[in-house]
KEVO-599684 format. One line per 2 residues: number of its first residue (from 1); their letters; for each residue y, x, z of C-alpha. Coordinates in Angstrom, 2 decimals, decimal comma. Last residue first. Layout:
N
NUM = a = Y X Z ~ ... .
//
This chain:
419
419 = xx = -6,48 8,70 2,00 ~ -8,00 5,55 3,60 .
417 = xx = -6,03 2,78 1,53 ~ -6,48 5,13 -1,97 .
415 = xx = -10,13 4,53 -1,90 ~ -10,74 2,62 -5,00 .
413 = xx = -7,72 5,09 -6,34 ~ -10,11 7,74 -6,54 .
411 = xx = -12,45 5,98 -8,57 ~ -10,09 5,05 -10,81 .
409 = xx = -8,53 8,47 -11,36 ~ -11,92 9,78 -11,83 .
407 = xx = -12,56 7,68 -14,72 ~ -9,49 8,49 -16,34 .
405 = xx = -10,50 11,86 -16,25 ~ -13,92 11,05 -17,53 .
403 = xx = -12,15 9,13 -20,70 ~ -10,19 12,06 -21,78 .
401 = xx = -6,26 12,16 -21,38 ~ -4,91 10,61 -25,03 .
399 = xx = -2,92 7,69 -22,95 ~ -1,09 10,18 -21,08 .
397 = xx = 0,19 11,76 -24,01 ~ 1,38 8,36 -25,46 .
395 = xx = 2,97 7,53 -22,14 ~ 4,86 10,49 -21,81 .
393 = xx = 5,09 12,90 -18,90 ~ 8,36 14,83 -18,15 .
391 = xx = 7,86 18,43 -17,03 ~ 9,46 20,21 -14,19 .
389 = xx = 11,50 23,00 -13,43 ~ 14,70 22,20 -14,87 .
387 = xx = 14,25 18,73 -13,03 ~ 14,32 20,49 -9,72 .
385 = xx = 17,84 21,17 -10,26 ~ 18,61 17,53 -11,20 .
383 = xx = 16,93 16,91 -8,21 ~ 18,97 19,05 -6,02 .
381 = xx = 22,01 18,02 -7,98 ~ 20,91 14,05 -6,54 .
379 = xx = 20,84 15,22 -3,27 ~ 24,18 16,54 -3,51 .
377 = xx = 25,48 13,33 -5,10 ~ 23,71 11,34 -2,33 .
375 = xx = 25,51 13,36 0,36 ~ 28,95 13,02 -1,43 .
373 = xx = 28,35 9,25 -1,60 ~ 27,56 8,66 2,07 .
371 = xx = 25,37 5,94 3,24 ~ 22,64 7,95 5,08 .
369 = xx = 19,00 6,22 5,70 ~ 16,99 8,68 8,37 .
367 = xx = 13,26 9,00 8,42 ~ 10,62 8,71 11,00 .
365 = xx = 6,85 8,35 10,71 ~ 3,65 7,52 13,11 .
363 = xx = 0,98 7,16 10,64 ~ -1,29 4,09 9,64 .
361 = xx = 0,14 1,86 6,99 ~ 2,93 3,57 5,25 .
359 = xx = 1,93 7,09 5,96 ~ -1,81 6,61 5,33 .
357 = xx = -1,55 4,02 2,28 ~ 0,73 6,61 0,20 .
355 = xx = 4,36 7,03 -0,72 ~ 5,04 9,61 1,90 .
353 = xx = 7,27 9,35 5,01 ~ 8,57 12,00 6,65 .
351 = xx = 12,30 11,89 6,24 ~ 15,28 11,82 4,17 .
349 = xx = 16,76 8,63 2,87 ~ 19,65 8,18 0,33 .
347 = xx = 22,56 5,96 -0,32 ~ 25,29 6,30 -2,42 .
345 = xx = 24,56 7,47 -5,74 ~ 22,97 4,47 -6,74 .
343 = xx = 19,75 4,54 -4,35 ~ 18,85 7,93 -3,63 .
341 = xx = 15,23 8,45 -2,29 ~ 13,44 11,80 -0,61 .
339 = xx = 10,65 13,00 0,99 ~ 10,05 16,36 0,30 .
337 = xx = 7,07 18,35 -0,43 ~ 6,78 19,44 -4,12 .
335 = xx = 3,96 21,50 -3,94 ~ 4,88 24,54 -6,43 .
333 = xx = 6,21 25,96 -9,52 ~ 5,88 22,45 -11,95 .
331 = xx = 7,16 19,56 -10,50 ~ 5,51 16,44 -12,40 .
329 = xx = 8,01 13,86 -13,94 ~ 7,83 10,32 -14,73 .
327 = xx = 10,58 8,18 -15,80 ~ 9,61 4,44 -15,30 .
325 = xx = 9,81 2,21 -18,50 ~ 7,23 -0,24 -17,56 .
323 = xx = 4,37 1,80 -19,77 ~ 5,06 4,72 -17,88 .
321 = xx = 4,66 3,08 -14,78 ~ 1,62 1,54 -15,50 .
319 = xx = -0,02 4,49 -17,11 ~ 1,09 6,52 -14,12 .
317 = xx = -0,91 4,12 -11,67 ~ -4,48 5,72 -11,63 .
315 = xx = -2,68 9,08 -11,35 ~ -1,73 8,09 -7,81 .
313 = xx = -5,60 8,19 -7,00 ~ -5,72 11,51 -8,67 .
311 = xx = -2,60 13,02 -6,44 ~ -4,56 11,54 -3,29 .
309 = xx = -7,53 13,45 -4,43 ~ -5,72 16,85 -5,10 .
307 = xx = -4,23 17,03 -1,53 ~ -3,02 20,38 -1,26 .
305 = xx = -1,28 19,89 -4,22 ~ -0,03 22,41 -7,24 .
303 = xx = -1,12 21,12 -10,58 ~ 1,94 18,58 -10,81 .
301 = xx = 3,46 17,23 -7,80 ~ 6,02 13,96 -7,71 .
299 = xx = 8,75 13,49 -9,37 ~ 9,77 9,36 -10,12 .
297 = xx = 12,90 8,40 -11,95 ~ 14,15 4,83 -12,19 .
295 = xx = 17,32 3,49 -14,14 ~ 18,01 0,17 -12,94 .
293 = xx = 18,52 -2,18 -16,09 ~ 16,60 -5,02 -14,48 .
291 = xx = 13,67 -4,60 -16,81 ~ 13,84 -1,15 -15,08 .
289 = xx = 14,01 -2,59 -11,43 ~ 10,86 -4,69 -12,30 .
287 = xx = 8,72 -1,62 -13,33 ~ 9,52 -0,29 -10,14 .
285 = xx = 8,42 -3,33 -8,22 ~ 5,32 -3,62 -9,95 .
283 = xx = 4,51 -0,11 -9,06 ~ 5,43 -0,85 -5,48 .
281 = xx = 3,10 -4,08 -5,62 ~ 0,17 -2,34 -6,92 .
279 = xx = -0,60 -0,62 -3,60 ~ 0,89 2,94 -2,92 .
277 = xx = -0,74 6,06 -4,14 ~ 2,24 8,68 -4,14 .
275 = xx = 2,08 12,02 -2,12 ~ 4,55 14,65 -2,59 .
273 = xx = 7,52 12,51 -2,94 ~ 10,72 12,82 -5,02 .
271 = xx = 12,26 9,51 -5,67 ~ 15,45 8,68 -7,65 .
269 = xx = 16,38 5,00 -8,30 ~ 19,58 4,01 -10,56 .
267 = xx = 22,04 1,39 -11,57 ~ 21,98 -1,72 -8,93 .
265 = xx = 19,44 -1,22 -6,44 ~ 18,93 -3,32 -3,89 .
263 = xx = 15,00 -3,74 -4,65 ~ 14,69 0,18 -4,13 .
261 = xx = 16,27 -0,05 -0,65 ~ 13,99 -3,10 0,06 .
259 = xx = 10,85 -1,60 -0,90 ~ 11,20 1,91 0,56 .
257 = xx = 12,76 0,29 3,93 ~ 9,57 -2,28 4,15 .
255 = xx = 6,83 0,39 3,89 ~ 9,06 2,33 6,45 .
253 = xx = 9,20 -0,44 8,69 ~ 5,50 -0,98 8,55 .
251 = xx = 4,41 -4,82 9,73 ~ 2,69 -5,56 12,91 .
249 = xx = 3,78 -2,25 14,87 ~ 0,88 -0,54 16,95 .
247 = xx = 0,58 2,34 14,78 ~ 4,41 3,51 14,90 .
245 = xx = 6,75 3,02 12,13 ~ 10,57 4,57 12,07 .
243 = xx = 13,82 3,82 10,80 ~ 17,12 5,53 11,55 .
241 = xx = 20,51 4,59 10,26 ~ 23,47 5,99 9,09 .
239 = xx = 26,77 5,63 7,91 ~ 28,48 9,16 7,28 .
237 = xx = 32,18 10,14 7,77 ~ 31,93 12,85 10,49 .
235 = xx = 31,65 13,89 14,29 ~ 31,89 10,58 15,87 .
233 = xx = 31,39 10,86 19,49 ~ 28,23 10,94 21,50 .
231 = xx = 27,60 9,98 25,03 ~ 24,70 11,64 26,35 .
229 = xx = 21,13 10,09 26,12 ~ 18,60 12,85 26,87 .
227 = xx = 20,38 16,22 27,18 ~ 21,10 15,95 30,97 .
225 = xx = 19,09 13,30 32,61 ~ 16,29 11,55 32,22 .
223 = xx = 12,30 12,14 30,38 ~ 9,65 9,85 31,13 .
221 = xx = 6,27 11,50 31,60 ~ 2,86 9,46 30,23 .
219 = xx = 2,30 12,46 28,07 ~ 1,14 10,71 25,31 .
217 = xx = 2,95 7,59 24,96 ~ 6,10 8,95 26,77 .
215 = xx = 6,29 11,77 24,06 ~ 5,30 9,27 21,42 .
213 = xx = 8,27 6,97 22,00 ~ 10,53 9,39 23,38 .
211 = xx = 10,93 11,04 19,89 ~ 11,98 8,02 18,26 .
209 = xx = 14,58 7,25 21,00 ~ 16,30 10,65 20,38 .
207 = xx = 15,93 10,11 16,67 ~ 18,34 6,91 17,98 .
205 = xx = 20,56 8,80 20,03 ~ 21,30 11,12 17,13 .
203 = xx = 22,76 8,66 14,76 ~ 25,81 8,54 17,20 .
201 = xx = 27,02 11,88 15,92 ~ 25,81 15,08 14,61 .
199 = xx = 22,62 15,33 11,90 ~ 20,86 18,05 10,39 .
197 = xx = 18,89 16,78 7,49 ~ 15,91 18,29 5,62 .
195 = xx = 14,59 18,89 2,13 ~ 11,34 20,68 0,89 .
193 = xx = 9,66 22,80 -1,53 ~ 6,59 25,00 -0,82 .
191 = xx = 6,49 28,54 -1,00 ~ 2,75 29,84 -1,80 .
189 = xx = 2,76 28,14 -4,87 ~ 6,22 29,40 -6,12 .
187 = xx = 9,45 29,34 -5,96 ~ 9,96 26,61 -3,48 .
185 = xx = 12,90 28,83 -1,94 ~ 11,26 30,82 0,76 .
183 = xx = 9,85 30,02 3,89 ~ 7,99 26,31 4,00 .
181 = xx = 4,59 27,76 3,11 ~ 5,01 29,91 6,45 .
179 = xx = 4,37 27,13 8,92 ~ 6,13 25,08 11,42 .
177 = xx = 5,99 21,82 9,28 ~ 8,84 20,59 6,75 .
175 = xx = 9,38 17,11 5,77 ~ 12,63 16,90 7,67 .
173 = xx = 14,60 15,27 10,42 ~ 17,11 17,04 12,53 .
171 = xx = 19,07 15,99 15,65 ~ 22,08 17,70 17,36 .
169 = xx = 23,82 15,54 20,32 ~ 20,67 14,71 22,71 .
167 = xx = 20,85 18,51 24,12 ~ 18,97 19,47 20,81 .
165 = xx = 16,78 17,01 18,88 ~ 14,08 18,16 16,44 .
163 = xx = 12,03 15,83 14,95 ~ 9,25 15,48 12,10 .
161 = xx = 7,02 12,47 12,46 ~ 3,52 12,64 10,96 .
159 = xx = 2,64 11,44 14,49 ~ -1,50 10,69 13,65 .
157 = xx = -3,48 7,41 14,01 ~ -7,03 7,44 12,56 .
155 = xx = -8,08 8,49 16,07 ~ -6,12 6,12 18,11 .
153 = xx = -9,46 3,49 18,80 ~ -12,14 6,52 18,43 .
151 = xx = -10,15 7,38 21,98 ~ -13,59 7,25 24,35 .
149 = xx = -15,16 10,03 22,45 ~ -11,96 12,18 22,35 .
147 = xx = -10,16 13,78 19,34 ~ -6,68 14,58 20,93 .
145 = xx = -3,80 11,93 20,49 ~ -0,72 13,88 20,02 .
143 = xx = -1,00 17,19 21,63 ~ 1,65 17,72 24,75 .
141 = xx = 3,34 20,69 25,77 ~ 6,37 20,83 28,33 .
139 = xx = 7,28 24,69 27,99 ~ 7,39 26,39 31,27 .
137 = xx = 6,60 30,07 30,13 ~ 3,09 29,62 30,85 .
135 = xx = 3,04 26,68 28,31 ~ 4,47 28,60 25,49 .
133 = xx = 2,23 31,55 25,95 ~ -1,01 28,92 25,90 .
131 = xx = 0,36 27,48 22,57 ~ 0,26 31,33 21,32 .
129 = xx = -3,04 31,78 22,69 ~ -4,47 28,92 20,80 .
127 = xx = -2,87 30,17 17,04 ~ -2,30 26,96 14,91 .
125 = xx = -4,54 25,87 12,08 ~ -5,74 22,68 13,68 .
123 = xx = -2,17 21,97 14,71 ~ -2,07 18,90 11,92 .
121 = xx = -5,28 17,27 14,16 ~ -3,66 17,43 17,34 .
119 = xx = -0,20 16,37 16,33 ~ 2,37 18,42 18,00 .
117 = xx = 4,84 17,20 20,79 ~ 7,15 20,14 22,32 .
115 = xx = 9,34 19,52 25,26 ~ 11,53 22,15 26,28 .
113 = xx = 13,86 21,32 29,60 ~ 16,02 24,62 29,52 .
111 = xx = 15,64 26,58 32,69 ~ 16,11 30,20 30,69 .
109 = xx = 12,19 30,31 30,92 ~ 12,00 27,39 28,96 .
107 = xx = 14,66 28,61 26,45 ~ 12,71 31,88 25,77 .
105 = xx = 9,58 30,24 25,57 ~ 11,24 28,13 22,66 .
103 = xx = 12,19 31,30 20,92 ~ 9,23 33,25 21,33 .
101 = xx = 6,89 30,13 20,35 ~ 9,30 29,16 17,29 .
99 = xx = 9,32 32,93 16,07 ~ 5,57 33,18 16,41 .
97 = xx = 4,92 29,79 14,34 ~ 7,34 30,77 11,69 .
95 = xx = 5,58 34,06 10,99 ~ 2,00 32,73 10,98 .
93 = xx = -0,12 30,13 12,80 ~ 0,11 26,76 11,73 .
91 = xx = 1,80 23,82 13,20 ~ 1,84 20,62 11,22 .
89 = xx = 2,63 17,49 12,39 ~ 5,92 17,90 14,29 .
87 = xx = 7,96 16,80 17,47 ~ 10,27 19,03 18,98 .
85 = xx = 12,65 18,21 21,71 ~ 15,09 20,85 23,39 .
83 = xx = 17,22 20,12 26,34 ~ 20,12 21,02 28,63 .
81 = xx = 22,49 24,07 27,40 ~ 21,08 24,39 23,68 .
79 = xx = 22,51 27,80 21,47 ~ 19,13 29,15 21,04 .
77 = xx = 17,74 25,86 19,90 ~ 20,86 25,44 17,62 .
75 = xx = 20,49 28,69 16,04 ~ 16,77 28,25 15,27 .
73 = xx = 17,12 24,90 13,89 ~ 19,84 26,38 11,43 .
71 = xx = 17,36 29,45 10,70 ~ 14,33 27,56 9,94 .
69 = xx = 15,92 24,75 7,91 ~ 17,02 27,30 5,18 .
67 = xx = 13,35 27,62 4,24 ~ 13,29 24,82 1,54 .
65 = xx = 16,73 22,96 1,19 ~ 19,17 21,71 4,47 .
63 = xx = 21,43 18,76 3,80 ~ 24,39 18,40 6,54 .
61 = xx = 25,20 15,34 7,76 ~ 28,18 14,50 10,13 .
59 = xx = 27,97 10,89 11,35 ~ 30,97 8,80 12,07 .
57 = xx = 29,42 5,33 11,97 ~ 26,08 3,91 13,26 .
55 = xx = 24,16 1,12 11,48 ~ 21,03 -0,43 13,33 .
53 = xx = 17,49 -0,25 12,87 ~ 14,62 -2,73 13,39 .
51 = xx = 13,82 -2,62 9,56 ~ 15,00 -5,89 8,22 .
49 = xx = 18,45 -4,54 10,52 ~ 18,96 -1,73 8,81 .
47 = xx = 18,48 -3,20 5,06 ~ 20,86 -5,91 5,73 .
45 = xx = 23,24 -3,52 7,77 ~ 23,55 -1,49 4,47 .
43 = xx = 26,09 -3,70 2,85 ~ 28,53 -2,79 -0,05 .
41 = xx = 27,34 0,39 -1,34 ~ 23,97 -0,48 -0,53 .
39 = xx = 24,29 -3,19 -3,15 ~ 23,55 -6,65 -1,86 .
37 = xx = 20,04 -8,49 -1,88 ~ 20,51 -12,43 -2,80 .
35 = xx = 19,73 -11,59 -6,53 ~ 16,51 -9,66 -5,85 .
33 = xx = 14,95 -12,65 -3,63 ~ 11,74 -10,66 -2,97 .
31 = xx = 8,12 -11,58 -1,95 ~ 6,18 -9,09 -0,45 .
29 = xx = 2,64 -8,03 -0,42 ~ 1,91 -7,38 2,77 .
27 = xx = 2,39 -4,18 4,32 ~ 0,38 -4,64 7,74 .
25 = xx = 0,18 -1,81 10,44 ~ -3,42 -0,52 10,70 .
23 = xx = -6,62 -0,67 12,68 ~ -8,79 -1,26 9,75 .
21 = xx = -10,62 1,95 9,58 ~ -11,25 2,71 12,98 .
19 = xx = -12,20 -1,00 13,51 ~ -14,76 -0,67 10,93 .
17 = xx = -15,90 2,97 12,16 ~ -16,59 1,25 15,54 .
15 = xx = -18,13 -1,84 14,32 ~ -20,43 0,46 12,11 .
13 = xx = -20,98 2,78 15,40 ~ -21,96 -0,38 17,84 .
11 = xx = -24,18 -1,94 15,15 ~ -26,28 1,44 14,64 .
9 = xx = -26,39 1,83 18,33 ~ -27,60 -1,99 19,09 .
7 = xx = -30,22 -1,40 16,16 ~ -31,19 1,73 17,86 .
5 = xx = -31,63 0,28 21,21 ~ -33,33 -2,70 19,34 .
3 = xx = -36,20 -0,53 17,67 ~ -36,63 1,71 20,79 .
1 = x = -37,85 -1,59 22,90 .
//
């Protein structure tokens, strides 16, 4: 009898683990008609429509680098009249956490609707007492997907989204977490390099909708009233479209966005990302673009990374990229954490999505595409500044790496879809 019970339990465990690991969005190998895709300077509606978004005009976008994000967010939260909505993955004890706890608690005591959604795994380093203080002050606090034995189906799905929406009229999306390593200017290994965007205008409503999706899913509460979906007037000159992916999607919109945006390039693609371990199809696309005359620049972390195994999995792809003509750089001073794509100096994307299987296939992600040449040029100027603190890899030098380094990269890449 006991043998039968043990067999049943072992089978149930294996079935659960299989479901846990395989329950993901589809990121198929895409067949692209490159000649049919429009230049993003001419038509961004196709890219937005394919990724379940809509283009809005009249947006004002402000780029915020490194620790400059936090004073801007704090000023907007302090001025809030109706509602503050914050969603984040990383929430770690320290100076930044204390500042946000005090500010959010004060706004809640003033009668502002403050809703905060934090990923349960990403907040493992947070201060429980500070979270209790916020709740006691009236902050509506939810933890996304707490580990529970009955919740195994969702355990492998995390909200990696980074959003702040104030009064339904001001929106932010960014790569930062609520943690001290995002202070400073990316000057050393204790201060990471990152980029954010502050948005005013009609696109904020789409950012609000993305926040509401996870908030309702986790809290089972439906926000309404002032500060949720006000009528928004034009504030600037940028065309913008929001893209997001959720765990239940049939196809990954964020993966599709990256793929189609790169395929639309006519002259240049610039990518900055902290975690690069995609499927072979992405590398083939980048090399294909080089063959079509597009200059492709890829900036990734050097020795400073918080996920060395993901980095080594990505290293498995470097030879293919370098041999195909992709310019590949490693940022040296610290972890480069921004998720930036710039196409043809006219369209750019900022958000939370990494170039790894976890972001593309599993996590809840969000980003904003911006068609605005001055914004794209500003981001390119920041990239060129980062180049001064980077080293370019060469094919000959990369091929001279020792055999055991190559072996480790190969082993790491075999499990890249679970990293």
